[in-house]
C-alpha positions in Angstrom: 119.7 109.0 61.4 116.0 109.9 61.2 114.3 111.2 64.3 111.6 108.5 63.8 114.0 105.6 63.8 113.0 102.4 65.5 114.1 101.9 69.1 116.1 98.7 69.5 116.8 98.8 73.2 114.2 100.1 75.6 114.4 100.4 79.3 111.4 100.5 81.7 111.9 101.5 85.3 109.5 99.7 87.7 108.9 99.9 91.5 105.8 97.7 91.9 103.4 100.7 92.0 100.3 100.8 89.8 101.8 103.6 87.8 105.0 101.6 87.1 102.9 98.5 86.2 101.1 100.6 83.6 104.4 102.0 82.3 105.6 98.4 82.1 102.6 97.2 80.1 103.0 100.2 77.8 106.7 99.3 77.4 105.9 95.7 76.4 103.7 97.0 73.6 106.3 99.6 72.4 109.0 96.9 72.5 106.9 94.5 70.5 106.1 97.1 67.9 109.7 98.0 67.5 111.0 94.4 67.7 113.2 95.7 70.5 114.7 94.2 73.6 113.0 95.4 76.8 115.2 95.9 79.8 113.2 95.9 83.0 115.0 97.8 85.8 114.2 97.8 89.5 116.5 99.9 91.7 116.8 99.1 95.4 117.5 102.4 97.0 120.7 102.1 99.1 120.6 105.8 100.1 118.5 105.2 103.2 121.4 105.8 105.7 119.3 105.9 108.8 119.6 102.1 109.6 122.1 100.5 111.8 124.7 98.4 109.7 123.1 95.2 110.9 119.5 96.2 110.1 120.7 97.6 106.8 121.9 94.3 105.4 118.7 92.6 106.5 116.6 95.3 104.9 118.6 95.2 101.7 118.3 91.3 101.6 114.5 91.6 102.1 114.2 94.2 99.4 116.2 92.1 97.0 114.0 89.1 97.6 110.9 91.2 97.1 112.4 92.7 93.9 113.1 89.2 92.5 109.5 88.1 93.2 108.2 91.3 91.6 110.6 90.8 88.6 109.2 87.3 88.0 105.7 88.8 87.6 107.0 91.2 85.0 108.9 88.5 83.1 105.8 86.2 83.2 103.7 89.0 81.8 106.2 89.8 79.1 106.5 86.2 78.0 102.7 85.7 78.1 102.4 88.7 75.8 104.9 87.3 73.2 107.7 89.6 74.1 110.8 87.7 72.9 113.7 89.7 74.3 113.3 90.8 78.0 116.2 91.5 80.2 115.7 91.8 84.0 118.0 94.2 85.9 117.9 94.5 89.7 120.4 97.1 90.9 121.4 98.6 94.2 121.9 102.3 94.2 120.4 105.7 93.8 117.2 105.4 91.7 117.6 108.7 89.9 121.1 108.3 88.6 120.8 104.6 88.1 117.8 105.0 85.8 118.8 108.2 84.0 122.5 107.5 83.5 124.3 104.4 84.7 121.9 101.6 83.5 120.9 103.5 80.4 124.5 104.0 79.4 125.6 100.5 80.3 123.0 98.9 78.1 123.1 101.6 75.4 119.4 102.3 75.9 117.6 104.4 73.2 114.2 104.9 74.9 113.5 105.1 78.6 109.9 104.5 79.9 108.9 105.5 83.4 105.6 106.0 85.3 104.7 109.5 86.3 104.5 108.6 90.0 105.4 105.7 92.3 104.3 104.0 95.5 102.5 105.7 98.4 101.7 109.4 99.0 105.0 110.3 100.4 106.9 108.2 97.8 104.8 109.8 95.1 106.6 113.0 95.8 109.9 111.2 95.8 109.2 109.1 92.8 107.6 112.1 91.1 110.9 113.8 91.7 112.7 110.7 90.3 110.6 110.9 87.1 111.4 114.6 86.8 115.1 114.0 87.4 115.1 111.3 84.8 113.4 113.5 82.2 116.0 116.2 82.8 119.1 114.0 82.9 118.5 110.9 80.9 121.0 110.0 78.2 118.2 109.1 75.8 114.6 110.0 75.0 112.1 109.5 77.9 108.5 108.4 77.7 106.5 109.2 80.8 103.3 107.1 81.1 100.4 108.8 82.9 97.1 107.3 83.9 95.2 107.8 87.1 93.1 104.7 86.7 95.6 102.0 85.9 95.6 98.4 86.9 98.6 96.3 88.1 100.3 93.5 86.3 98.2 90.3 86.9 
């Protein structure tokens, strides 16, 4: 198999941040060029153990609803840009391992695309560390999309 073979199954990890929106737009173009399926993954972090059990389920439900709304925007953008094969995945779990291993393995992903940083200043360190974890541990090639002046998905 040549190193420059076409990617058939691409995964992009999104979190609603400007950086992940840019990664998503980039992923749409890469998927179109490769005639690939694009799997769009949002991970709802269930590692935040500081909530009471009651608050926790409410927070998770709110996060899931927000993720579904966000996902609709990504799907609309993909369809508007003539991307044929787009697969939404919303998953509860640890973002690092979900992105790098579980989802990538489950869908036999060949290329993983992720933004360099995520939401907020504090999260930027966390998401930055997610990106660095994914680069180190992913089961496939990783493309990190960087751009300080990006725009969100309209």
